[in-house]
C-alpha positions in Angstrom: -118.7 -2.8 -9.9 -121.7 -1.6 -8.0 -121.6 -2.3 -4.3 -125.1 -3.8 -4.2 -126.0 -7.0 -6.1 -128.3 -6.5 -9.1 -131.9 -6.5 -8.1 -135.1 -7.5 -9.8 -137.0 -4.6 -11.4 -140.5 -3.8 -10.3 -143.3 -3.7 -12.9 -143.3 0.1 -12.7 -139.6 0.2 -13.3 -139.7 -2.3 -16.2 -142.4 -0.2 -17.8 -140.6 3.1 -17.3 -137.3 1.8 -18.5 -138.7 -0.3 -21.3 -136.9 1.5 -24.1 -133.6 1.5 -22.3 -133.9 -2.2 -21.5 -134.4 -2.8 -25.3 -131.3 -0.7 -26.0 -128.8 -2.1 -23.5 -130.5 -5.1 -22.0 -132.1 -6.1 -18.7 -128.9 -6.9 -16.8 -127.4 -3.6 -17.6 -130.5 -1.8 -16.4 -130.4 -3.8 -13.1 -126.8 -2.6 -12.6 -127.8 0.9 -13.2 -130.7 0.5 -10.7 -128.1 -0.3 -8.0 -125.6 2.6 -8.7 -125.0 5.5 -6.3 -123.5 8.5 -7.9 -122.0 11.7 -6.5 -122.0 14.8 -8.8 -119.8 17.6 -7.5 -120.5 21.1 -8.8 -124.1 21.8 -10.0 -123.5 24.4 -12.6 -124.5 23.9 -16.3 -122.3 20.8 -16.8 -123.2 19.3 -13.5 -126.9 19.9 -14.2 -126.7 18.1 -17.6 -125.0 15.1 -16.1 -127.5 14.9 -13.2 -130.4 15.1 -15.7 -129.2 12.3 -17.9 -128.2 9.8 -15.2 -131.4 10.4 -13.3 -133.4 9.7 -16.4 -131.2 6.7 -17.0 -132.6 5.1 -13.8 -129.7 4.9 -11.3 -130.4 4.1 -7.6 -129.4 7.5 -6.1 -127.7 10.8 -7.1 -126.2 13.1 -4.6 -125.7 16.7 -5.8 -123.0 18.4 -3.9 -122.3 22.2 -4.2 -121.6 24.7 -1.5 -121.9 27.8 -3.7 -124.9 29.9 -4.6 -126.8 30.4 -7.9 -125.4 33.4 -9.8 -126.8 35.4 -12.7 -124.2 33.8 -14.9 -125.6 30.3 -14.0 -128.9 31.1 -15.6 -127.5 30.7 -19.2 -127.0 27.0 -18.6 -128.2 25.8 -15.2 -131.8 24.7 -16.0 -132.4 22.8 -12.8 -132.4 25.9 -10.6 -135.3 28.4 -11.3 -134.5 32.0 -12.2 -135.8 33.0 -8.8 -133.1 31.0 -7.0 -130.2 33.5 -7.5 -128.4 33.8 -4.2 -129.6 30.4 -3.0 -127.5 27.3 -2.7 -127.1 25.6 -6.2 -127.7 22.0 -5.1 -130.7 22.8 -2.9 -132.2 25.0 -5.5 -131.9 22.2 -8.1 -133.5 19.5 -6.0 -137.2 19.9 -6.9 -136.7 19.9 -10.7 -134.1 17.1 -10.5 -136.4 14.8 -8.5 -139.3 15.5 -10.8 -137.3 14.0 -13.7 -137.6 10.5 -12.2 -139.4 9.9 -8.9 -137.9 6.4 -8.7 -134.4 7.8 -8.2 -133.3 9.0 -4.7 -132.0 12.5 -5.3 -130.1 14.0 -2.4 -128.5 17.4 -1.7 -125.3 18.2 0.1 -124.4 21.9 0.6 -121.0 21.3 2.2 -117.6 22.2 0.5 -116.0 19.2 -1.2 -112.7 20.1 0.5 -114.2 19.5 3.9 -115.3 15.9 3.1 -113.3 13.1 4.6 -112.0 10.1 2.6 -114.7 7.9 4.2 -117.5 10.1 2.8 -116.8 8.9 -0.8 -116.9 5.2 0.0 -120.7 5.2 -0.2 -120.6 5.9 -3.9 -119.9 3.8 -7.0 -119.1 6.7 -9.2 -117.7 10.2 -8.4 -118.1 13.0 -10.9 -116.2 16.2 -10.1 -116.8 19.5 -11.9 -115.8 23.1 -11.0 -113.0 21.9 -8.7 -109.4 23.1 -8.4 -106.7 20.7 -9.7 -105.5 20.0 -6.2 -108.9 18.8 -5.2 -109.3 16.7 -8.4 -106.0 14.9 -7.6 -107.2 14.2 -4.1 -110.5 12.9 -5.2 -108.9 10.7 -7.8 -106.5 9.2 -5.3 -109.4 8.5 -2.9 -111.4 6.8 -5.6 -108.5 4.7 -6.6 -107.9 3.5 -3.1 -111.6 2.6 -2.7 -112.1 1.1 -6.1 -114.6 3.9 -7.2 -115.0 5.0 -10.8 -113.8 8.6 -11.2 -114.7 11.3 -13.7 -113.9 15.0 -13.8 -114.8 17.7 -16.3 -115.5 21.3 -17.0 -117.0 23.7 -19.5 -115.3 27.1 -20.1 -117.4 29.2 -22.5 -117.2 27.4 -25.9 -114.7 24.8 -24.7 -115.2 21.6 -22.7 -113.5 18.5 -21.6 -113.8 15.5 -19.3 -111.4 12.8 -18.0 -112.1 9.3 -16.9 -110.2 7.0 -14.6 -112.0 3.6 -14.4 -108.9 1.8 -13.2 -109.3 -1.7 -14.6 -112.7 -1.8 -16.2 -114.4 -4.9 -17.6 -117.3 -4.7 -20.1 -119.2 -6.6 -22.8 -120.0 -5.5 -26.3 -121.7 -6.8 -29.4 -119.5 -7.2 -32.4 -120.3 -8.4 -35.9 -118.4 -11.4 -37.1 -118.3 -13.3 -40.4 -119.6 -16.9 -40.3 -119.3 -19.6 -42.9 -122.6 -21.3 -43.7 -122.6 -24.8 -45.2 -124.3 -25.2 -48.6 -127.8 -26.6 -48.3 -127.4 -29.0 -51.3 -124.6 -31.2 -52.5 -124.8 -29.5 -55.9 -123.8 -26.2 -54.4 -120.4 -26.7 -52.8 -119.6 -23.0 -52.4 -119.8 -21.8 -48.8 -121.7 -18.7 -48.0 -120.5 -16.0 -45.6 -123.0 -14.5 -43.4 -122.7 -11.9 -40.6 -123.9 -12.4 -37.1 -123.7 -10.4 -33.9 -121.9 -12.0 -30.9 -121.2 -10.7 -27.4 -117.6 -10.4 -26.4 -116.0 -9.5 -23.1 -113.2 -6.9 -22.9 -111.3 -4.8 -20.5 -109.6 -1.4 -20.4 -106.8 -0.1 -18.2 -106.9 3.6 -17.2 -104.3 5.8 -15.7 -104.7 8.3 -12.8 -105.1 12.0 -13.5 -101.6 13.0 -12.3 -100.2 10.8 -15.1 -102.1 13.0 -17.7 -101.1 16.3 -16.0 -97.4 15.3 -15.8 -96.9 14.4 -19.4 -93.3 15.0 -20.7 -94.0 16.7 -24.0 -90.3 16.5 -24.9 -90.3 12.7 -24.9 -90.1 11.0 -28.3 -93.6 9.5 -27.8 -95.3 12.9 -27.1 -93.2 15.0 -29.5 -94.9 13.1 -32.3 -98.3 13.6 -30.7 -97.9 17.3 -30.0 -98.7 18.5 -33.6 -101.9 16.5 -33.6 -102.9 17.3 -30.0 -106.0 19.4 -29.7 -105.3 22.9 -28.3 -108.2 22.4 -25.8 -105.9 20.3 -23.6 -103.5 23.1 -23.1 -106.2 25.7 -22.8 -107.9 23.7 -20.1 -104.5 23.4 -18.2 -104.2 27.2 -18.3 -107.8 27.7 -17.1 -107.2 25.2 -14.3 -104.1 27.2 -13.2 -106.2 30.4 -13.4 -108.8 28.8 -11.1 -106.2 27.7 -8.6 -104.5 31.1 -8.6 -107.6 33.3 -8.1 -110.1 30.8 -6.7 -112.6 31.3 -9.5 -113.2 31.0 -13.3 -112.7 33.9 -15.7 -115.6 36.4 -15.4 -117.1 38.6 -18.1 -117.2 41.5 -15.6 -113.4 41.5 -15.5 -112.8 40.3 -19.0 -109.8 42.5 -19.8 -107.8 41.8 -16.7 -108.7 38.1 -16.7 -107.5 37.8 -20.3 -104.2 39.4 -19.4 -103.8 37.0 -16.5 -104.6 34.1 -18.7 -101.9 35.2 -21.2 -99.4 35.4 -18.4 -100.3 32.0 -17.1 -100.1 30.6 -20.6 -96.6 31.9 -21.2 -95.4 30.5 -17.8 -97.2 27.1 -18.0 -96.4 26.2 -21.6 -92.8 27.1 -21.0 -92.7 24.6 -18.2 -94.2 22.0 -20.7 -91.7 23.0 -23.4 -94.7 23.7 -25.7 -94.8 26.7 -28.0 -97.3 29.4 -27.0 -98.7 29.3 -30.6 -100.5 26.2 -29.4 -102.9 28.5 -27.5 -103.3 31.8 -29.4 -104.6 34.9 -27.8 -107.9 34.7 -29.7 -109.0 31.6 -27.7 -109.2 33.5 -24.4 -112.1 35.5 -25.8 -114.2 32.3 -25.8 -113.8 30.9 -22.3 -116.3 32.9 -20.2 -119.3 31.4 -18.5 -120.7 27.9 -19.1 -122.7 28.0 -22.4 -125.8 25.8 -22.6 -125.1 24.1 -25.9 -121.6 23.2 -24.9 -122.8 21.9 -21.5 -125.4 19.8 -23.4 -122.7 18.2 -25.7 -120.0 17.6 -23.0 -122.6 16.6 -20.4 -124.4 14.3 -22.8 -121.2 12.4 -23.7 -120.0 12.3 -20.0 -123.4 11.0 -18.8 -123.4 8.3 -21.5 -119.9 7.2 -20.3 -121.1 7.0 -16.8 -124.1 4.8 -17.9 -121.7 2.6 -20.0 -119.4 2.3 -17.0 -122.1 1.3 -14.5 -124.0 -1.0 -16.9 -120.7 -2.5 -18.1 -122.1 -2.3 -21.6 -119.8 -1.3 -24.5 -116.2 -0.1 -24.4 -115.6 3.2 -22.6 -113.7 6.2 -23.9 -110.2 6.0 -22.6 -109.4 8.6 -21.2 -110.0 12.3 -22.3 -112.8 13.9 -24.3 -112.4 17.5 -25.7 -114.9 19.7 -27.4 -113.4 22.4 -29.6 -115.7 24.9 -31.2 -113.2 25.9 -33.9 -113.4 22.5 -35.6 -116.9 21.6 -34.3 -115.6 18.3 -33.0 -115.6 16.2 -29.9 -112.4 14.1 -29.9 -111.0 11.3 -27.7 -107.4 11.2 -26.7 -105.7 8.5 -24.7 -103.0 10.3 -22.7 -100.6 9.4 -19.9 -99.8 5.8 -20.7 
């Protein structure tokens, strides 16, 4: 999937990535070494993703963010120093990000993602979008589909987090354990033995675009059955995305009372459109959606980065297609939606 052909690793690279090569193999590491990745939104979640893929040994990472570091960022954005409040997030994160792995070309882009042309994204193999309005996510997903680029988007809201993946048609290989009959060593012992061995198998997964997930008909027979088991985080995220689109920001602790009232109003309106009972997102959840909390960024960002590495290396089956972290049940769950 990477635009460059796999290259040979230098001695320094082979030594630095020795443990990873032992884990997922030399060919997978070569694919990683060719991958160019764009990360949009360098808040707590974006910083976690950048850290993990830079340490993984990709070719290049571009950190794009037009906004400045805030006091709120300091609870999770570890790439920007505490003295960087008021400075551009991506620029303030460059020094620490580059120090993680000098062999990775880390770049900074301080422009607004909405000002980027379609052609800008064709230089990347993977696009990861965080802290973007839904309208922009849908545009990015469509661009990536047209250009055969792997697309991820995600966010952390307080104690809650999610990410979505659209890998289109993705091919991969994975090791599976199979049973193998072994012939008896002597004629006296005619009973066959069964032994287990690991073999490599190829597989493929088909992903749907983001708009298919957002436009689910929850009154259909298929999704009526899924609704009772569906994690409330999905609907909470949809409400928060509508909040962001309406006021051009995330909920803030400084305006907690008015923001919660607006969230309740958006919930009642949006869930009614979906024909979903408002009990699915009780009022108590809105107390837990402020700022990006470091532990949640670490969890969601760690899983998201691992999926990016799996995608680029084509090693192991990817999660298809949504991941949710819900603090109330202490679980990260995978749901396949929209197909």
